[in-house]
N, C-alpha and C positions, 0 to 999 in steps of 0.2 A: 525625487519620485523613481524607482526603480520599474524595470520592465515586466515587474509580475505585480504592481500594484493592483489591485482591483481584479486580478485573474483567480478562478476558485479551481482548488486541485483536490481530489480528492485521494486518499491515502488509506491503502489496507495496511493493518499492523501497525495501527500508530500511537498506539499507546506503551510499546516498548522499542528496545534495537533501534535498527535504522530507522523504522517509520517513524519512532518519536523524534528521532534527532533531524531528519528531515524536515516534520512536522514545525518544529521550533526555526530552522533556517528558511522555509518557506516564508512563515509569519512575520520573520526579520527581515523580510523581502519584499512585504507589504502583501502579499498573498491572503487569500481566504483560504482556508483548510476544514474540509471536510474529512474526521477521521475516523474510520471503519474499526470497531474495537468492539470484542466482550465485555471489559474494563473501562468504561468511562471514565470513572474516576482517576485514573491514571494517566488521564491525557492532559496536555498544557491547557490552561485555563481559558486561551483565546482558540482553541480547535471545538469546532462545533462537530458532537458528536454522533454519528451512527451507530446504533448499536444491532451487532448483527452475529450472528456465528456462522462461519466463513466454510464449515463443515454441513452446512443445510443450505440446499438449493433453494428453497423458500426463503430464506433470509438473503440469500445471495440476489436472488430476482424481485424481492421487494425494494433493495436497494436503489436498483436504478427504472423501477415503476415509479417511485416518488422522487424522482432526481431530477432536478432541470439542468441548463445546462452547464457543462463543466470546461474549464480551458486545458485540463490535465489527469490523468490516472497514472497512479503509481502504486505497484503490488508490493509492499514489502510485507504482507504478512506470510509466515512460513512457521512450520513446526517440524524439531528434526529430533527423534528417538534413537540413541546410538545402542543397538545391540546384535548380536550374531544370528542368522537365521534358525541356528539350534534351539538358542533361548529367549526370543524375542516376542512380544506380545502382537498378536495378530489385531488386536484393537487399535494398538499403536499405529500399525503401518496404515491402517484402513483411515485413521486421523491424519497421517503426514499424507497419504494419496488425496484424501479431501480437501486439506488446505494448498497442498502444497500443488495439485493438479487439477483436480474438480475445481476449485475456487478460480483458482488463475483462469481457466478455459471460461468460464461461466462472466468472469468481468468483463469478455470481448461487448457485452452490452454496453457499456462504457463509449466505447469506440462510435457508437450511435449519436452520444451526446457531445460530441467535437466535431469541429468544423472539417471536412474532407482535408485541407493543408495541414492541419493540426497532428492527426491522425501519428502520422509518420514519426513526428519530434518529442508528442507529448504524451504517447504510453510507454511504462517503462515495466520493466519488470526487474526485480533486486532479487540476485540469486544469493546464496550463501557467500559469495566471496567476490563481489564485484571487483573491478579493475578500479572503476571510478564513475559516479553518475555526476551528470552536470545538468541543471536545470538555471536556464539565466546565469547569472553570475556565482549560483551557490556550484561546489565542487565536493563532493562528497567521497572518501575514499575508507576502505578499509583499513582499521588500526595497525595489520602488518605491513603495509604501505608507506604508513608514514614515517619509516626510518631512514 
């Protein structure tokens, strides 16, 4: 039995990248994982899907309105479109802002689902290149740090 056995984690961006890798690691440590995604078919089969579009305030609000107690919230969702200001698409910039800033700020509702002593240690935001992320015995590092 690991320290995460029976704990429930909500992971945004759960269907790809760091979010998908983290879901697999949490499951391997015995945690229950709720994965927020627009693409549930891409989730690990043991992740419980929460289908939501993080560009929508209504979808974000619905996640936490219907959610019971969680033990941890990990924000892994992110969008990046690389362009110059002179030729970039403003719709892409708006999507990046909605997912990377607005959605992140709206997930603060998830803090109400945590016990007060858990808030400082269980809410994480995964940025583009985090130095490392630790949850219990799980350590994730970006691939450029593995050398």
